[in-house]
C-alpha positions in Angstrom: 0.0 0.0 0.0 1.5 3.3 -1.1 1.7 6.1 1.5 -1.1 8.6 1.4 -3.7 6.1 0.4 -6.6 5.6 2.8 -6.2 2.4 4.8 -8.8 -0.1 3.5 -11.2 -2.0 5.7 -11.1 -5.7 6.6 -11.5 -7.9 3.6 -11.0 -11.5 2.6 -7.3 -11.1 2.3 -7.1 -9.8 5.9 -9.1 -12.7 7.1 -6.8 -15.1 5.3 -3.8 -13.3 6.9 -5.4 -13.7 10.4 -5.8 -17.4 9.6 -2.2 -17.5 8.5 -1.0 -16.0 11.7 -2.9 -18.8 13.6 -1.3 -21.4 11.3 2.1 -19.8 11.9 1.7 -20.4 15.6 -0.3 -23.7 15.3 2.1 -25.7 17.4 2.1 -23.0 20.1 -1.7 -23.0 20.1 -1.8 -26.8 20.5 0.7 -26.5 23.3 -1.3 -23.9 25.1 -4.5 -25.9 24.7 -2.8 -29.0 26.1 -1.4 -27.0 29.0 -4.8 -25.6 29.9 -6.5 -29.0 29.8 -3.6 -30.5 31.8 -4.0 -27.8 34.4 -7.7 -28.6 34.6 -7.0 -32.3 35.0 -4.4 -31.5 37.7 -6.8 -29.3 39.5 -9.6 -32.0 39.3 -7.3 -34.6 40.7 -5.6 -32.7 43.5 -8.2 -30.0 44.4 -10.1 -30.4 47.7 -13.8 -31.2 47.3 -16.2 -28.4 48.3 -19.7 -29.2 49.5 -22.6 -26.7 49.3 -25.8 -25.9 51.2 -28.3 -23.1 50.9 -30.1 -22.3 54.1 -33.3 -20.4 54.3 -33.9 -18.0 57.2 -37.3 -16.4 57.6 -36.9 -12.7 58.3 -39.7 -10.5 59.7 -39.0 -6.8 60.3 -41.4 -4.5 62.2 -40.5 -1.3 60.6 -40.3 2.0 62.5 -41.7 5.2 60.9 -38.3 6.2 59.7 -38.0 2.8 57.9 -40.6 3.9 55.5 -37.8 5.6 53.6 -36.5 2.8 51.3 -32.9 4.1 51.4 -32.7 3.7 55.1 -34.3 0.2 55.0 -31.9 -1.0 52.2 -28.9 0.2 54.1 -30.1 -1.5 57.3 -30.7 -4.8 55.5 -27.3 -4.7 53.8 -25.8 -4.1 57.2 -27.8 -7.0 58.6 -26.3 -9.4 55.9 -22.8 -8.2 56.7 -23.4 -8.7 60.5 -24.7 -12.2 60.0 -21.6 -13.3 58.1 -19.2 -11.2 60.2 -15.8 -12.8 61.2 -16.6 -12.9 64.9 -19.9 -14.7 64.2 -17.9 -17.3 62.1 -15.6 -17.7 65.1 -18.5 -18.1 67.5 -20.1 -20.7 65.2 -16.8 -22.7 65.0 -16.6 -22.7 68.8 -20.2 -23.9 69.0 -19.5 -26.8 66.7 -16.3 -27.7 68.5 -13.9 -26.4 65.9 -10.8 -24.1 66.2 -11.8 -20.5 66.4 -8.8 -19.2 64.5 -10.2 -17.4 61.5 -7.3 -18.3 59.2 -7.7 -22.0 60.1 -11.4 -21.8 59.6 -11.0 -20.4 56.1 -8.3 -22.9 55.1 -9.7 -26.1 56.7 -13.5 -25.8 57.1 -15.3 -22.9 55.4 -14.4 -21.7 51.9 -17.1 -19.1 51.3 -20.2 -17.7 53.1 -22.6 -15.5 51.2 -25.9 -14.1 52.4 -28.6 -12.3 50.3 -32.3 -11.5 50.3 -34.6 -13.4 48.0 -37.7 -12.1 46.3 -39.8 -12.7 49.5 -37.4 -10.7 51.6 -36.2 -13.8 53.4 -32.5 -14.5 53.9 -30.7 -17.2 51.8 -27.3 -18.2 53.2 -25.0 -20.0 50.8 -22.4 -22.2 52.5 -19.3 -23.7 50.8 -17.4 -26.0 53.1 -14.7 -28.6 52.8 -16.6 -30.9 55.2 -19.8 -32.7 54.2 -21.0 -33.0 57.8 -20.2 -29.3 58.6 -22.2 -28.0 55.7 -25.4 -29.5 57.0 -25.4 -27.8 60.4 -23.5 -24.6 59.8 -26.5 -22.5 58.8 -28.6 -23.1 61.9 -25.6 -22.9 64.2 -24.6 -19.6 62.7 -28.1 -18.1 63.0 -28.2 -19.1 66.7 -24.8 -17.6 67.4 -25.8 -14.4 65.6 -28.9 -14.1 67.8 -27.0 -14.8 71.0 -24.3 -12.3 70.0 -27.0 -9.7 69.2 -28.8 -10.3 72.5 -25.6 -10.2 74.5 -24.5 -6.9 72.9 -27.9 -5.4 73.2 -28.2 -6.4 76.9 -24.8 -5.1 77.6 -25.5 -1.8 75.8 -28.8 -1.4 77.5 -27.4 -2.1 80.9 -24.6 0.4 80.3 -27.0 3.0 79.1 -29.5 2.3 81.9 -26.8 2.6 84.4 -25.7 5.9 82.9 -29.2 7.2 82.9 -29.9 5.9 86.4 -26.9 7.8 87.7 -28.0 10.9 85.9 -31.6 10.5 87.2 -30.2 10.1 90.8 -28.4 13.4 90.4 -31.5 15.0 88.9 -33.6 13.6 91.8 -31.3 15.1 94.4 -31.4 18.5 92.6 -35.2 18.2 92.4 -35.6 17.4 96.1 -33.4 20.3 97.0 -35.5 22.6 94.8 -38.8 21.2 96.3 -37.4 21.7 99.8 -36.5 25.3 99.1 -39.9 25.9 97.6 -41.6 24.4 100.6 -39.6 26.5 103.0 -40.6 29.6 101.0 -44.2 28.6 100.9 -44.3 27.9 104.6 -42.9 31.3 105.4 -45.7 32.9 103.3 -48.7 30.8 104.7 -49.2 29.6 101.2 -50.7 26.3 102.5 -53.6 28.0 104.2 -54.3 30.2 101.2 -54.1 27.2 98.9 -56.6 25.3 101.0 -58.9 28.2 101.2 -58.6 28.8 97.5 -59.3 25.1 96.8 -62.5 25.5 98.8 -63.6 28.7 97.1 -62.4 27.8 93.5 -65.6 25.9 92.8 -67.8 28.7 94.1 -68.8 30.3 90.7 -69.7 26.9 89.3 -71.8 26.1 92.4 -73.6 29.5 92.1 -74.5 28.7 88.5 -75.8 25.3 89.4 -77.8 26.6 92.4 -79.3 29.4 90.2 -80.3 26.9 87.6 -81.9 24.6 90.2 -83.9 27.5 91.7 -85.1 28.5 88.3 -86.3 25.0 87.7 -88.1 24.9 91.1 -89.8 28.2 90.3 -91.1 26.8 87.0 -92.5 23.7 88.8 -94.2 26.1 91.3 -96.4 27.5 88.6 -97.8 24.0 88.0 -98.2 23.3 91.7 -100.1 26.6 92.3 -102.7 25.8 89.6 -105.9 24.7 91.4 -107.3 22.8 88.4 -104.7 20.0 87.8 -105.3 16.6 89.3 -103.2 15.9 92.5 -101.7 12.9 90.7 -100.4 15.2 88.0 -98.8 17.5 90.6 -97.4 14.5 92.4 -95.8 13.4 89.1 -94.2 16.8 88.6 -92.8 16.7 92.1 -91.6 13.2 91.8 -89.6 13.9 88.7 -88.1 17.0 90.4 -87.2 15.4 93.7 -85.3 12.6 92.0 -82.4 15.2 91.7 -83.0 16.9 95.0 -80.0 18.7 96.5 -81.2 18.0 100.1 -79.1 15.5 102.1 -80.1 13.7 105.2 -78.9 15.5 108.3 -78.8 19.0 106.7 -80.2 21.8 108.8 -82.2 24.2 106.8 -84.6 27.1 107.4 -88.2 26.1 107.9 -90.4 27.2 105.0 -93.9 28.6 105.3 -96.0 25.6 104.3 -99.5 27.0 105.2 -102.1 24.4 105.1 -99.5 21.8 104.1 -97.8 22.0 107.5 -97.9 18.6 109.2 -97.7 20.2 112.7 -100.3 22.9 113.6 -99.2 25.8 115.7 -96.0 27.9 115.7 -93.1 26.7 113.5 -89.5 26.3 114.5 -86.9 28.4 112.7 -84.9 25.4 111.4 -85.6 21.9 110.6 -83.3 18.8 110.2 -83.7 17.0 106.9 -84.8 13.4 107.5 -84.8 10.6 104.9 -88.4 11.2 104.0 -87.6 14.8 103.0 -84.5 14.0 100.9 -86.1 11.0 99.1 -88.7 11.5 96.4 -92.2 9.9 96.8 -92.4 6.2 96.1 -93.4 6.2 92.5 -94.8 2.7 92.5 -97.0 3.5 95.5 -98.7 6.6 94.2 -98.9 5.3 90.7 -100.7 2.2 92.1 -103.0 4.6 94.0 -103.7 6.5 90.9 -104.6 3.3 89.0 -106.8 2.1 91.8 -108.5 5.5 91.9 -109.2 5.4 88.2 -110.5 1.9 88.6 -112.8 2.8 91.4 -114.0 5.8 89.4 -114.9 3.5 86.6 -116.7 1.1 89.0 -118.5 4.2 90.5 -119.7 5.3 87.2 -120.9 1.8 86.2 -122.7 1.3 89.5 -124.3 4.7 89.4 -126.2 3.6 86.3 -127.7 0.7 88.3 -127.9 1.8 91.9 -128.8 4.9 93.9 -126.1 6.6 96.0 -127.4 5.1 99.2 -127.0 1.6 97.9 -124.4 -0.4 100.0 -122.3 -1.2 97.0 -122.2 2.5 95.9 -121.3 3.5 99.5 -118.5 0.9 99.6 -117.0 2.2 96.4 -117.3 5.8 97.5 -115.6 5.0 100.8 -112.6 3.4 99.1 -112.4 6.2 96.7 -112.2 8.8 99.5 -109.5 6.8 101.3 -107.4 6.7 98.1 -107.9 10.4 97.6 -106.6 11.0 101.1 -103.5 8.9 100.6 -102.7 10.8 97.4 -103.2 14.1 99.1 -101.0 13.0 101.9 -98.2 12.0 99.5 -98.6 15.3 97.6 -98.3 17.2 100.9 -95.1 15.3 101.8 -93.6 16.0 98.4 -94.7 19.6 98.5 -93.1 20.0 101.9 -89.8 18.6 100.5 -90.0 20.9 97.6 -90.5 24.0 99.7 -87.7 22.9 102.1 -85.3 22.5 99.1 -86.4 25.8 97.6 -85.7 27.7 100.8 -82.5 25.9 101.4 -81.2 26.7 97.9 -82.3 30.3 98.2 -80.4 30.7 101.5 -77.4 28.8 100.0 -77.3 31.1 97.0 -77.3 34.2 99.3 -74.4 32.8 101.3 -72.3 31.9 98.3 -72.7 35.4 96.9 -71.4 36.7 100.2 -68.3 34.6 99.7 -67.4 36.0 96.3 -65.2 38.8 97.7 -63.3 36.3 99.8 -62.6 34.2 96.6 -61.3 37.3 94.8 -59.0 38.1 97.7 -57.7 34.5 97.9 -56.9 34.5 94.2 -55.0 37.7 94.5 -53.0 36.4 97.5 -52.2 33.1 95.7 -51.0 34.9 92.6 -48.8 37.1 94.7 -47.2 34.1 96.4 -46.7 32.2 93.1 -45.0 35.2 91.6 -42.7 35.4 94.6 -41.9 31.6 94.3 -41.3 31.9 90.5 -39.0 34.9 91.0 -37.1 33.0 93.7 -36.6 29.8 91.5 -36.2 31.5 88.1 -32.6 30.5 87.9 -33.2 26.8 88.5 -33.2 24.2 85.6 -36.3 22.2 84.7 -35.1 19.1 86.6 -38.6 17.6 86.4 -38.6 17.6 82.6 -35.1 16.1 82.5 -36.2 13.4 84.9 -39.2 12.6 82.7 -37.0 12.5 79.6 -34.5 10.1 81.2 -37.4 7.8 82.3 -38.8 7.9 78.7 -35.4 6.8 77.3 -35.1 3.9 79.7 -38.6 2.8 78.7 -37.6 2.9 75.0 -34.6 0.8 75.8 -36.7 -1.8 77.5 -39.6 -1.9 75.1 -38.5 -0.4 71.8 -35.4 -2.4 71.1 -34.4 -4.4 68.0 -35.6 -7.5 69.8 -39.1 -6.6 68.9 -38.3 -5.3 65.4 -36.5 -8.3 63.8 -37.6 -11.9 64.1 -35.5 -14.7 62.6 -36.5 -18.3 62.1 -34.4 -21.1 60.6 -36.5 -22.9 57.9 -33.9 -25.6 56.9 -31.7 -26.1 53.8 -33.3 -25.4 50.5 -30.4 -27.1 48.7 -27.9 -29.6 50.1 -24.9 -31.1 48.3 -23.2 -33.1 51.0 -22.6 -36.3 49.0 -21.5 -35.1 45.6 -19.3 -32.0 45.9 -20.0 -28.9 43.8 -16.3 -28.3 43.2 -14.4 -29.5 41.4 -17.2 -30.0 38.8 -15.9 -32.2 36.0 -18.0 -30.8 33.2 -17.5 -27.2 34.2 -13.8 -27.8 34.7 -13.5 -29.3 31.2 -15.5 -26.5 29.7 -13.5 -23.8 31.6 -10.2 -25.4 30.7 -11.2 -25.7 27.1 -12.3 -22.1 27.0 -9.2 -20.9 28.8 -7.0 -22.9 26.4 -8.9 -21.6 23.4 -8.5 -18.0 24.7 -4.8 -18.5 25.3 -4.4 -20.3 21.9 -6.0 -17.4 20.1 -4.8 -14.5 22.3 -1.1 -15.4 22.7 -0.3 -15.6 19.0 -1.9 -12.3 18.3 -0.2 -10.9 21.4 3.2 -12.1 20.1 2.4 -10.5 16.7 1.4 -7.3 18.5 4.6 -7.3 20.5 6.7 -8.1 17.4 8.2 -4.8 16.4 10.2 -6.1 13.5 9.3 -5.5 9.8 7.2 -8.3 8.5 5.3 -6.9 5.4 5.6 -4.3 2.7 2.4 -2.3 3.6 3.7 -1.8 7.1 6.9 -0.1 6.0 5.1 1.9 3.3 2.6 3.2 5.8 5.0 4.0 8.6 8.1 5.3 6.7 6.5 6.5 3.5 8.9 4.5 1.3 7.8 2.5 -1.7 8.3 -1.2 -1.7 10.3 -2.3 -4.7 9.8 -6.0 -4.1 10.0 -9.0 -1.9 12.9 -11.6 -1.9 11.9 -14.9 -0.3 14.2 -16.7 2.0 16.6 -18.8 -0.1 17.9 -22.3 0.4 21.7 -22.5 0.8 21.9 -24.0 -2.7 20.1 -21.0 -4.2 22.6 -18.5 -2.8 25.3 -17.3 -5.1 28.7 -18.9 -4.3 27.3 -22.1 -2.7 29.6 -24.0 -2.6 30.9 -21.6 -5.3 29.4 -19.5 -8.0 28.6 -21.3 -11.2 28.1 -18.5 -13.7 26.8 -20.8 -16.4 24.1 -22.5 -14.3 20.6 -21.4 -15.2 19.2 -19.2 -12.4 16.0 -20.0 -10.5 13.3 -18.6 -12.7 11.1 -17.5 -9.8 14.0 -15.7 -8.1 14.8 -14.0 -11.4 11.2 -12.9 -11.7 11.4 -11.4 -8.2 14.3 -9.2 -9.2 12.7 -8.4 -12.5 9.8 -6.9 -10.4 12.4 -5.0 -8.3 14.2 -3.8 -11.4 11.0 -2.6 -13.0 9.9 -0.7 -10.0 13.3 0.8 -9.6 13.3 2.0 -13.2 9.8 3.4 -12.9 10.9 5.4 -9.9 13.9 6.7 -11.9 11.7 7.6 -14.9 9.8 10.1 -12.6 12.7 11.4 -10.5 16.3 10.5 -11.4 17.7 7.8 -13.6 19.1 5.1 -11.3 22.6 4.8 -12.8 24.7 4.8 -9.6 22.7 2.9 -6.9 23.7 2.3 -3.3 22.3 -0.9 -1.8 22.3 -0.3 2.0 20.8 -1.8 5.2 20.3 -0.7 8.8 22.2 -3.7 10.3 24.8 -6.2 9.2 23.9 -9.5 7.6 20.5 -8.3 6.2 21.4 -9.7 2.8 22.3 -6.6 0.9 25.3 -8.3 -0.8 23.1 -11.0 -2.3 20.4 -8.4 -3.3 23.2 -6.3 -4.9 24.4 -9.3 -6.9 21.0 -10.4 -8.2 20.0 -6.8 -8.9 23.2 -6.3 -10.9 22.6 -9.6 -12.7 19.1 -8.5 -13.5 20.3 -5.3 -15.1 23.0 -7.3 -17.0 20.4 -9.6 -18.3 18.7 -6.7 -20.0 21.9 -6.2 -21.9 23.0 -3.2 -19.9 26.7 -3.0 -19.0 26.6 -3.3 -15.2 29.3 -2.9 -12.6 29.0 -4.4 -9.1 31.2 -2.6 -6.5 32.0 -3.9 -3.0 32.3 -0.6 -1.0 32.6 -2.4 2.3 36.3 -1.8 2.8 36.3 -3.2 6.4 34.7 -6.6 5.8 33.7 -6.9 2.2 32.4 -10.3 1.1 31.3 -9.8 -2.5 34.4 -11.6 -3.8 33.3 -14.8 -2.1 30.3 -15.0 -4.4 32.6 -15.3 -7.4 35.3 -17.2 -5.6 37.8 -14.3 -6.2 40.4 -12.8 -4.0 39.5 -9.5 -2.4 42.7 -7.8 -3.6 43.4 -5.9 -5.6 40.2 -3.9 -5.4 38.6 -0.6 -4.5 40.9 0.1 -1.5 44.0 -0.4 -3.7 42.7 2.0 -6.4 42.0 4.7 -3.8 45.1 4.3 -1.7 47.7 3.3 -4.4 46.2 5.3 -7.3 46.0 2.2 -9.5 44.1 2.3 -12.8 40.6 0.9 -12.3 40.6 -0.7 -15.7 43.3 -3.1 -14.5 41.3 -3.9 -11.3 37.7 -4.4 -12.6 37.1 -8.0 -13.4 34.6 -9.6 -15.7 32.4 -12.5 -14.8 31.0 -15.4 -16.8 27.6 -13.5 -16.9 27.5 -11.3 -20.0 27.6 -7.5 -19.3 28.3 -8.1 -15.6 31.6 -6.8 -14.1 32.7 -6.7 -10.5 35.0 -4.5 -8.4 36.0 -6.2 -5.1 36.7 -4.4 -1.9 40.5 -4.8 -2.1 42.6 -5.0 0.9 40.6 -4.6 4.1 41.4 -1.2 5.7 40.5 0.4 9.0 40.6 3.8 7.3 37.6 3.1 5.1 35.8 6.3 5.9 38.8 8.4 4.9 39.2 6.5 1.6 35.5 6.8 0.7 35.5 10.5 1.6 38.4 11.4 -0.6 38.0 13.1 -4.0 39.6 10.1 -5.6 36.4 8.1 -5.0 34.3 10.8 -6.5 36.6 11.0 -9.5 36.5 7.2 -9.8 32.7 7.1 -9.8 32.6 9.8 -12.4 34.8 7.8 -14.7 32.8 4.7 -14.1 29.6 6.5 -15.0 31.0 7.1 -18.4 31.9 3.4 -18.9 28.9 1.6 -17.3 25.1 1.9 -17.8 24.4 0.7 -14.2 26.6 0.8 -11.1 25.4 -1.2 -8.1 27.4 -0.3 -4.9 27.3 -2.7 -1.9 27.9 -0.6 1.2 28.4 -1.2 4.9 25.4 -1.0 7.3 24.0 2.6 7.9 23.9 2.4 11.7 27.3 2.7 13.2 29.2 3.4 10.0 29.3 6.4 7.8 30.4 5.2 4.4 26.8 4.8 3.1 25.9 8.3 4.2 29.0 9.9 2.7 28.2 8.4 -0.7 24.8 10.0 -1.0 26.1 13.2 -2.5 27.7 11.4 -5.5 25.2 8.7 -6.2 21.7 8.8 -7.8 19.8 7.1 -5.0 19.7 4.3 -2.4 17.8 1.0 -2.1 17.3 -0.1 1.5 17.4 -3.8 2.2 15.3 -4.9 5.2 15.4 -8.4 6.7 11.8 -9.6 7.1 11.0 -10.6 10.7 14.4 -9.6 12.0 15.1 -5.9 11.6 13.3 -3.8 14.2 11.2 -0.9 13.1 13.2 1.6 15.1 16.4 0.5 13.3 14.8 1.1 10.0 13.5 4.5 11.1 17.0 5.5 12.4 18.7 4.4 9.1 16.2 6.4 7.0 16.6 9.5 9.2 20.4 9.2 8.9 20.3 8.9 5.1 17.7 11.7 4.8 20.0 13.9 6.9 22.7 13.4 4.2 20.2 14.3 1.4 19.7 10.8 0.2 17.2 10.0 -2.6 15.3 6.9 -1.8 14.1 4.7 -4.7 12.5 2.4 -2.2 13.2 -0.7 -0.2 13.4 -4.5 -0.7 11.9 -6.8 1.9 14.5 -9.6 2.0 14.5 -13.2 3.4 10.7 -13.5 3.6 10.1 -16.9 5.1 7.5 -18.5 2.9 7.3 -21.5 5.2 5.3 -19.1 7.5 1.8 -19.1 6.2 1.2 -15.4 6.9 4.4 -14.4 5.0 3.3 -16.6 2.1 0.0 -14.7 1.9 1.9 -11.4 2.1 4.0 -12.6 -0.8 0.9 -13.7 -2.7 -0.9 -10.4 -2.1 2.1 -8.5 -3.4 2.8 -10.5 -6.6 -0.5 -12.3 -7.3 1.1 -15.3 -8.8 3.4 -17.1 -6.4 1.2 -20.0 -5.4 3.2 -22.4 -7.7 6.4 -21.0 -6.4 5.4 -21.6 -2.8 4.3 -25.1 -3.5 7.6 -25.9 -5.3 9.5 -24.2 -2.5 7.7 -26.3 0.1 8.2 -29.5 -1.8 11.9 -28.9 -1.9 12.3 -28.3 -5.6 15.8 -26.8 -6.2 17.6 -25.7 -9.3 20.6 -27.9 -10.2 23.8 -26.7 -8.7 27.0 -26.2 -10.6 28.5 -29.4 -9.1 27.0 -32.1 -6.9 27.7 -31.6 -3.2 29.2 -35.1 -3.0 32.1 -34.2 -5.3 33.0 -30.5 -4.9 35.7 -29.5 -7.3 38.7 -27.6 -6.3 38.5 -23.8 -6.6 39.5 -22.7 -10.1 42.3 -20.3 -10.5 41.3 -16.7 -10.2 40.9 -15.3 -13.7 43.0 -12.3 -14.4 41.5 -8.9 -14.5 40.0 -8.2 -17.9 40.6 -4.7 -19.1 37.4 -2.9 -19.8 37.4 -1.5 -23.3 
């Protein structure tokens, strides 16, 4: 992908590349899957069995008014769950069951996990995971009992402490209150308040009594109008008096003034001034008696009227009826006189009582004024005292709340048994779950680790990556070669036909290189460089020069690595004389340049290895030499030392046309490539592009990169995988002796 082009989305090729990455790490994936399954098997064999029980606890909460707020209730319930499974409750439960109460030992030997929650019915479900099958059956009930005991003990201790505190405070308040009462009593005694209060208590009801007496007198006066009427029947009058005297104010033993009864007086002659109320006066007439007399009178009147139609008044039967009627009339009149006398006595008594009470009104007013004066004096004297009585009541109220409003009556717990019990077959380790989890874990590792390795791999692995990150064009890809495909193995056979697929690769590189030169600068003098040593730039230089020579262009291959040049080994030549001899000894290059068995291909070896390579390359002699070579050769391919750490490749950029960067696929880090590019750019280098070298087609992902770039290499990959090789110059079983080095051929 060329730089500047928008990155495409995921397509079929990307999916194939992902699959290729997985195939690349297939053995690692299988190993990770086996490790995960082995770990699951190891855990199943050696893990301690865990048994499970789910206990149900019925929970009833009598909410207080503040609990109507759901937030407060939820917080309280969450706190309740935490308190039930608190560490000290676990220790108490262990002691109850005869176990060690060390929390660390409990967690490691007996109880693995405790979890409490509320179900949909607001009851508590307690999940128990234990290493003991017998313990898991009884733990829930024992834990609830210990929680209730712990709660009661703490509540009782707290209540006793608070009550003791309040009792001490109440005792102090009581002493203060007694002292205050004593001081008030002394003050009251000195002011005769007791006498005034007693007198006031007697007179305080005087207004109410006056009203009641006045109303009673008014009622008596209304009854008097009916009694003074001469027409009504005595029985009617007696009925009025009877209803009135039921609520008589007279009491037996009262001494009242004697009323003027006139003809109703039972004793003739002068009357005494007072009379003592006897029971007959205070009690109303007997209703049944006079009512019976009234019925008998009416009955006799009926008989009298019936007999008068038959007999004369002198008839014995008429006289008998008349006699009985007179007797009944006398009895009625006698009862009426008695009732009338009681009426008059009550009327006179109430009249006198009203007059006396009105006389006492000034005394009441005076007593009230005296009482107010004394109260004001007491209030002023005790104004600085605290309301100890209210404080005492508040303390008593708090103690009552502690006794009757505690949590004991708010929360009720009842153990309902185990909803679920696994005390025979353990819940862990679960064979099916363990196999599933192990498989999923192995699958996750098998998929994740390869992609993680690819993510952590910062080396160059494909053309698009370098194009996108460094904005260089990829000239081509060179697959990893077999030793027999390398030039010079065991020595170079110039006449042997080259691998046609390898030749095609360099044709692509040559074509891309020439297309870049057509738009920018003709690539006559080309530097082949790399960031690090041993990236294959010498082999690339050779095949690139051979590709140009195959076109019929006169091509010179120069080994400019004066420190450790190796180009001569490809042709089985000696290194000297060479470039270093030309520069240092001023030899004629025409006597040094050697021809090869490939038409149009010439080679200039490095010469004698020199530690002053930088000085030799940097001299004007090298520039003049290159200028002369440009006149003689159509293409000049220069194999240089690595860019990082050495300066020869950078120094040549001012006298060459451009540079081709060789990158070892899967080996050269991105940061090294970036540093090399920056160094060359700082020396005004012109980049034709880069060659991705040693692409390992045995790795599936690299094969698809190769396929994606060239579109035709399936056959090449199959032939490469099947071990097809081009025939070597000589069979390895009978390697010939190295031929004598041919003399340098003068270039004409």
